[in-house]
N, C-alpha and C positions, 0 to 999 in steps of 0.2 A: 704152612706154606702158601698163605694167601697171596703173596707176591707173583706166584705163577700164573694167576687168574687176572691180574691187573690190566693187561692189554684188552680184555673183553668186558671189563666192568664199566659201568656208565661213567661219564666224565663228570667230575665234581664242579669244575669251572675252567675257564680258559684265561690263561695269562700271556702277556706279551714280554718278549725278551728284551732288556733295555742295554745289557752290556755283557761282554764275554771276557772282560779283563780279570783273569783269575791269578792268585798269588802262587798257588801250588799246583794247580791242575790245569790241563789244556782242554777247555770247554768249546773253543771256536770251531772244532771239527764237528761237533754234535748240535750246536746251537747256532741260530742266526739271529743277529739283532733286528728287531722290528718284525719278526715272525710270531705268530700266536701258536701256543702249544696247549694241548689238552692235560688238564691235571687229573691223574688217577688216584693219588693219595697224598696226604699232607701231614707233616709233623711240625713240631715247634721250629725247627731249623731247616728242613728240607721240603722240597716239592718234588714229586715223582711224576714226571711228565713223559709223553711219548715224544722222543726227540727226533733228529733228522734221519737217524739209522732205522726208524720205525719200531724201535724196542723202548721200553720204559726204563728211564734212567733218574737217578736221584741227584738234584742239584740244590746248592744253597738258595735261599729265597731272595738274596741280593741281587741275582741275575735277572729278576722278573719284576713286573709292575702289575 
């Protein structure tokens, strides 16, 4: 259950949101284009960042630069 501690773990890197045009999901409520986000964990397909709600959420890498 490592994901329960992600909010307090050190930041791996910072990424900037480049777009919120999602095919299946509504991400414009929790991501803002042009804003930088702290990456807490990363997989091949997803970045887990602290989003606008203050919680860690998993998003496709295509939304970030």
